[in-house]
N, C-alpha and C positions, 0 to 999 in steps of 0.2 A: 942529581943528589938525592940520596935514599932516606927514607921516613926517619930511620933510626939517626943517620946523622945531622939532619935538619933539626930534629928535636934537642939531640945532644950539644948542637952548637948554639941554639936558643937557650938551653937550660944555662951553659956556661955563661951566656951574657947577663942573666938575671942573677946569678949566684952571687951573694955579697952585697947585691943593691937592693934587694928585698928580702922580707923576712921568710916568706913562704911562697912556693910557685909550683904549679903544676904546667907542662908543657905538653900539648898534644899535635903532633904533625901527621899529615896524610898525603901521600902521594899516590894519585890515582891515575889511570889509563883508561878511556872510555872510548866506545865505538856505539855509533847511534845512525839506525837506517829508518828514515822517514818515508811514509807512504800517503800518497794522494791522488785521486781517481784511479785506483785500482793498480797503482805501479809505483815503484820507487822514486821518489822526487829528490831526496838527498842522501848522501851518506857523510858523515861526519866522524873524525876521530882526533881527540886531543887529550892532552896531558895537564892535570893540576896538583899545584903544590897548595896545601893550607896549612897554617897554623895557629892555634887556639892557646890561648895564655890565660892563666889564673895566678893573680899576683896579690900578696897582702903583706901590709907592713901597719905596725900600730892600730891594729883593727880596721884599717882602711882596705878596701878590696876593689879590684878591677879584673874585668875579663874582656878580653881583645881577641879579635879574629883577625888574619891576615891571610889574603889570597892574591899578593902581587907576586910578580916574577921574583922579587926580592925581599920576603918577608922578614928577613933579618934586620934590613934597615929600618923598616917601618917600626920594629919592636924596640929600637933603642930609646925612643922617647919615652916608654911606658912608666919606668920608675919615677920620672919627674912628674909625669901626669898623675901617677898615684898619691904623691905628696900633696896635691893641690884638693884631693877629696876628703870628704867628712867620713868620720868612722861608722862601719855599716852595722845597723841593728841585727844583720844576718850572720855576722862575722861568728865563726867557730874554728878552732885548729883543725887543720887537716888529720884525718884518721891514718892510721898505720895500713899499708896496702895488704890486703888478705887475697886477691883475685889471681887468677891463672891465666897465662896465654893460650887462647883457643882460635884455630884458624880452619878456615874452609876453602880450599882452592880448587875449582874445576880446572882440569888442563886444557881443556879446549875453548873454555870461557878467557882464561888467560892468554893463552896464543892469539885468540881473535882481538882481545884489547890491545895487546902489546905490537901485534902486526898491522892491524887496521883491516884485516881480510874479513869481510861481512859475509861470506858464504856460508859460514856455519850457522850464522844466526838469522838469516834472511827466510822470510815465510812465504811459500807458495800459495799466492792468493787466488789461484785457479781462475783468473778472469773475472773475480768479482769487484764490485765497485767499494773500495775500501779506503779510509784513511787511518792514520795512527801512526805508531812507532814501535820499534824494537831496540834494545840496548844491552850491551855487554860492559860489564866493567871489573877491572881488578885494582885492588886498593892494598896499599902497604900503610900500616899505621903503628905509631910509636908513642909512648907515655913515658916522661921522665918527671919526677917531683922531688921536692926538698924532703918529702917525706919519706923518701927510699923508694919510691915508684919507678920501676923501669921495667916496662912490659910492652910487648907489642904483639901484633896479629896481622895475618893476611885474610883477605877475602875476596870471592869473586860474587857477582851478581846477574842475573838475567832478569830482564823486565820488559814489560811492553802492555799496549793497549790497542785494540783494533776496533773500529768502528765501521760496520758494513752499512750499506745503503740500498735500498729498493723503490725507486722514484723517490718521493719525500719522506719515505720511513726509514727508521734506521735502528740499528740494535747494536749493543756494545758490550765487550768483556774483555778482561785484565787478567795478568798474571805476573808473579814474581818468584824467584827461587836463587839459591846460591849454586845450582849446577844447571847445565846447559839441558833444562827439560823441553824439547822440542814439542813432545806431545802437548804441553800445556798451551805452547802457542797455537797449535792446529785446532784444538779443543776451543780456546778462545775464537778464533776464526770461524768456525763451525757454529758456535753458539750465536756470536754476533750475527752472522747472515741469516740463522733460522728465525731470529727474532725479526729482523728487518722484514723477510719475505712474509712470515705469519702476520704481522700489523698491515702489510701491504693488501694481503689478501683479504682483510675484514673490513666492513664497514666502519666509519670514522664516526665516533660519539664522545661529546664532552663529559668528563667524569668530575663529579663535585659531588659533596656531601658526606656522610659518615659512613665508611666501609669496613668490612673486613679485608685486610690488606696482607698480601703475600712479598716479601721483599726479597729480592735476589741478593746474593752475597755482595754483589756492587754497592746498593744503597745501604745493606745490612752493616757491610763493613765501614762506610762513612759514618753512620749514625751511631755504631757501637764504638768508634774509636773516639768520638767525643765523649762517649760516657767513660769509657775508660780514662782519658784525659783528665776527667775531673776527679779521678783519685790521686792526683798529684797533689802533694802538699803544697807546691808553689801556687797551684789555681787557687786553693783555698786561702792562702796569704793575701793573694791578689784580688780576692772577691769574685773569681771566675768558676767557682764550682758549685753545682746543686748539691754535691754530697757536703758542704760545709756544715759543721754541726753534727753529722752522724757518727755514731759510736761504731767500732767493731761489734758485730753482733746484729746490727739492725738489719731489718727488710727493706731492701731498696728496689726489687725486681721481683718479677715471677720467678718461683722456684725452677722453672725450664732453662732459666738463664745462668750461665757460669763463665766467666771470662777470667783469663789469666794473662800476665804479663810472663813472656817466655823467651828470656834471652839465651837459653841453653837449646832452643830448637836450631839445630844448624842447618835446616832447610830453608830458612828464612834469613835474608841479609841483614838482620838486627843481631846476630849471633855474637854472643860476647862473654867471656869468663871475667870480666872486670868491668866497673863503671869509671867514669871519668875522675873518680878520685882514687882510683885503686882498689875500692871494696869488692869483694867477691859477689858477683852476680848468683841470683837462684831464680828459678821457677815460682810463681806464687799466685795465689789467686786474688783478683780484684773483688770479684763477686762470686760467692759459690753458691749454686741453687737458690739465688735471690738474695743471699746475705751478705751484707759489705764484709769484707776482710780487715780493711784498714787503708791507711793512705800509703803512698810511696814517698820515700824520704831520701836525702843527701845528709851529710853530717849537719849541715847549716839548719835546715827545716827541723831535723830531728832533735837538735838542741832547742830550737826556739818553742817546739810543741811537745817536750819531754817525751820524746820517742826515740828509737834507734834507726840508724841508716839501714834502709833495705836493699841497697846497693843498686839504687836507681839514679845516682848522680848523673846529672848534667852538670856543667860548672857553675851555672847560674841557678837552674832549678831543677828538681827531679824529672825524670821522663821515662818515657816507655821505649822498651826493645823492640820486642817483637809481640802482636797480640794475639792470643788464641781464644776463640769463641768454642765451646765445648759443643759437640754433635748431639743431636736431638734423636728421636726414633722414628722419625718419618723419612722413608724414602722419596727420592727425588721424582720417581714416577706417580707417586701418591700425593704429591703437594697441591695440584690443582683440585684433585678431588676432596682433599683435607680444606682447602679453601671454599669449596662450595660455590658461593655465592659471593663476589668480591671483586678487589682489584689487585693484578700482579704488575709490579713495578720492577722495571729492568734497571734503572739507574737514575743517578740525581747529580747535582751541582748546586753552587750557591746556598749552602746550609749556613743560616745566621742565627744567632740568639739575639732575641730582643731584651732577654733578661736573665743573665747567666747564673744567679742565685736560685732562680725559680725554675730554670732550665727551659724556658720556652723559647721554641725557635720554629722556624719555617726552611723548608727546603724545595727546591724546583725539581719536578721529574724531569728527566732526560732519556730520549730514544724511546723504545716501545712501552706502552702503558696499555694493559690489556684489562677490559672488563669480562669477567667471567661469570658464567652461570651454568648450574648443574655441572660444575667441575670442568667446563669448557670454554676456551676464549670466543666470544661472540661480537665484541666490537674491539676497537682499537683508538687510543687518544695519542696526541703527541706532546702534551705538556699540562700538567696541574702544579699546584702548591700543597704540600703536605704542611699543616700545622698542627702544633700541639705543644707538649711538654715533655722532656726527657724522663723524668719520674712516672708519668701515666704511661709513655710508650713502653718502659722496661716492665712495668706492671701488667701490660696487655699482652706481652708475649705468651703464646699458649702453645707454641710448637717449633722445631729446628729439624732441619734435614740430616739425616747420617751423613751424606757427602758434604764436604768442605773443600774450599778452593783458596788457594794461596794468592792474595791481591795486593798491588800497590798501583796506584796512578795518581793523577792530579788530585783527587778528592779523598784519598786513602794514603796518608802520608806514612804511618807506620806500617810495615810489612805485617800482614795480618791474615790469619787462616778463618776462613768464616763460612757458615752454612746458610743456606735459605733460611728466613726467619718470618713466621707466620704470627700475625698480629690480630686481635680480636677486634680492634676498632681503632680507626684514624681519621682524620678531618681533611678532606680533599676540597680545595677551593679552586677558582679560576685563578690563572697568573697575573691576571689583571688587577687582582684584589690585594 
């Protein structure tokens, strides 16, 4: 069954039984190659059907997702379930569609996903001890709505991450693209291996205390995604945003930092010409030269907060499509010299917020962690915890690299274009504290 057909049948099933609806269907073909101990461990291919439905009646709202092999059967009970709900304080009428269909399909990626032939996406590890994965995906997506929405698109995605080992030491890098950019995979492999080998060659030393810190795009992508997520009006409503109470024009970061939501960037798989309500998307600043530009809205949060939709609707809450962090003026070869004396962090995981409104968080470093002196790595540590607050971190940014990387992996959920980020000071503690 094609996405257009699945969405059409779901819309027909809802017509006359609810007052408003939007149906989104996706049919995806995926191919994944997993690596362990320097060789292919598993190759998997599969097909997914998903159906997401927004339904409203009498101010009552329900959003449901179905991923079973027969989503239409599961959908049948939705109108009755809607009747049992209370009216939603977030209800607003669906807007008129204004978006356009934008697709990006790489022929080789589509062929690999449809046939299950992994030869085009497999990475030559060159005998290195590597773990990770690489995937190809081809998706058809279509939307129907009672507001007249009838739009769809096709999209391919090439994504992966590789973790290289040298003894007990490791380095990691990732990539994402809408086209088969094999150079990205090869560069990720080379960077991960170089980091592991450099860490292995250096004496080991615990890293604690306050330091100047150079964040690789891997960790910068994770932390700045959290900063961008705080711009969703949904995060404000739920009390999860350190930007709550900030007005457009407020200074919230160093003037070196500019972050955009970029749904019209066709090289990243969040590429979209319309949001989940059918409203046209547009590239927009979240932070421009340190200045907050405003919250991201769908029609419901816009009505509640006296604003307008910014074309960022998820059916429940506003969301980001792609994140672009604007480049700075530091060349990659100058980064360690610019750091001088401090810490270079390759990667992280387990970012957790202790207080969302204050933005206080901690994150645990992963893979290579270098102590730098005189612009040169002099020691390596495997683990530390970075603690602080997001507002302070953003204010302490003093430089970014000219070069940027397209990234997505476990810890970077939104496809992102990210440079290296130099931070004037950050607090590092032992992972046991």
